[in-house]
Each structure stands twice: as structure tokens, then as C-alpha cells.
C-alpha positions as MATLAB code, in Angstrom:
seq = 'XXXXXXXXXXXXXXXXXXXXXXXXXXXXXXXXXXXXXXXXXXXXXXXXXXXXXXXXXXXXXXXXXXXXXXXXXXXXXXXXXXXXXXXXXXXXXXXXX';
ca = [
     -10.820  -28.452  -13.785;
     -12.555  -25.590  -12.031;
     -11.487  -22.016  -11.424;
     -12.990  -19.937   -8.633;
     -13.084  -16.295   -9.690;
     -12.890  -13.827   -6.790;
     -14.112  -10.394   -7.814;
     -15.143   -7.020   -6.414;
     -18.268   -5.209   -7.628;
     -17.884   -1.456   -7.101;
     -21.256   -0.089   -5.964;
     -21.590    3.646   -5.133;
     -22.257    2.944   -1.452;
     -19.597    0.246   -0.930;
     -17.746   -2.512   -2.792;
     -19.082   -6.059   -2.628;
     -16.776   -9.087   -2.873;
     -18.224  -12.130   -4.613;
     -17.112  -15.380   -6.249;
     -17.989  -17.183   -9.445;
     -17.063  -20.531  -10.960;
     -15.665  -21.349  -14.402;
     -15.115  -24.910  -15.594;
     -11.870  -25.257  -17.580;
     -11.029  -27.988  -20.101;
      -7.410  -28.263  -18.972;
      -4.888  -26.429  -16.822;
      -4.347  -22.726  -17.107;
      -6.375  -19.611  -16.515;
      -9.743  -18.671  -18.028;
      -9.830  -16.221  -20.914;
     -11.570  -12.844  -20.999;
     -14.528  -14.324  -22.937;
     -15.009  -17.065  -20.325;
     -14.960  -14.500  -17.506;
     -17.402  -12.238  -19.386;
     -19.752  -15.212  -19.931;
     -19.550  -16.100  -16.228;
     -20.552  -12.537  -15.312;
     -23.460  -12.690  -17.805;
     -24.680  -15.941  -16.233;
     -24.594  -14.172  -12.854;
     -26.670  -11.237  -14.140;
     -23.825   -8.789  -14.802;
     -23.871   -7.637  -18.445;
     -20.312   -6.335  -18.796;
     -17.615   -5.681  -21.373;
     -13.845   -5.795  -20.811;
     -12.521   -2.301  -20.045;
      -8.935   -3.124  -19.090;
      -8.185   -6.791  -19.883;
      -4.657   -6.666  -18.412;
      -6.042   -5.566  -15.018;
      -9.187   -7.743  -15.413;
     -11.537   -4.756  -15.077;
     -15.017   -4.925  -16.606;
     -17.542   -2.100  -17.102;
     -21.331   -2.478  -17.350;
     -22.813   -2.371  -20.848;
     -25.845   -0.461  -19.519;
     -24.913    2.962  -18.123;
     -27.879    2.712  -15.708;
     -26.363   -0.272  -13.871;
     -26.112    0.072  -10.081;
     -22.335   -0.535  -10.126;
     -19.464    1.327  -11.801;
     -17.131   -1.588  -12.588;
     -16.114   -5.124  -11.627;
     -12.516   -6.101  -10.927;
     -11.279   -9.683  -10.753;
      -8.965   -9.925   -7.742;
      -7.977  -13.603   -7.880;
      -8.246  -16.618  -10.168;
      -8.082  -19.717   -7.948;
      -7.429  -22.927   -9.882;
      -6.472  -24.913   -6.811;
      -2.769  -24.531   -7.469;
      -0.653  -23.127   -4.679;
      -0.300  -19.371   -5.019;
       2.301  -17.313   -3.203;
       0.952  -14.313   -1.305;
       3.501  -12.075    0.364;
       2.946  -11.522    4.090;
       4.204   -7.966    4.552;
       4.104   -8.098    8.340;
       6.172  -11.282    8.472;
       8.629   -9.834    5.959;
       9.057   -6.649    8.041;
       9.704   -8.693   11.195;
      12.271  -10.891    9.435;
      14.052   -7.911    7.877;
      14.165   -6.225   11.271;
      15.627   -9.338   12.920;
      18.169   -9.906   10.135;
      19.376   -6.296   10.273;
      20.218   -6.636   13.986;
      22.804   -9.366   13.364;
];
């Protein structure tokens, strides 16, 4: 099973959104070590800074980015994303009745 890792690299000039791929043995999400290895394979030598928030900092202080944040782990399973605009419209319509 594969997991597409969507992440944001925070460069001083502007953030850059990228994706990586992790192959998983079975269902579930990749671990911190698997994500760190994926970043290493992509040329980002990082260490976990805040594992709960999936934030990674560069090992080398001279790196051209300040941190990397994983924004989504896509394993192909359906994921619910709230549509705030649709919710506001529905709440507005329901309050009128």
C-alpha cells in the first residue's frame, strides 16, 4: 500500500508545497521514522521537532529552509474535509426556517 505525503517546506522567501511517497506494508499511517527516511531520500536531512504536529527541522543550521510540515497523509482512503463555505450557506438557510 502506498501513502502520498503532502508537505510544505518553509523557505525564507516563500513556502513550497511538495509530495513524497512511502510504501507501507499494511493499512495505517507511516511512522515518524518512515517520514524522516523519505525526507532523507529526497535530500532533506531533518529531525522530528514536533512529532504530534508532524513538523521537522533541518539537522544542518545552514539549510535554506527553516522547517518542513506534513499537511496530509493520503493513503487512498476517503478523508473528510470540511467545506466552510458550504457549511455557512447551510447554516444560514437552516436558520431562516
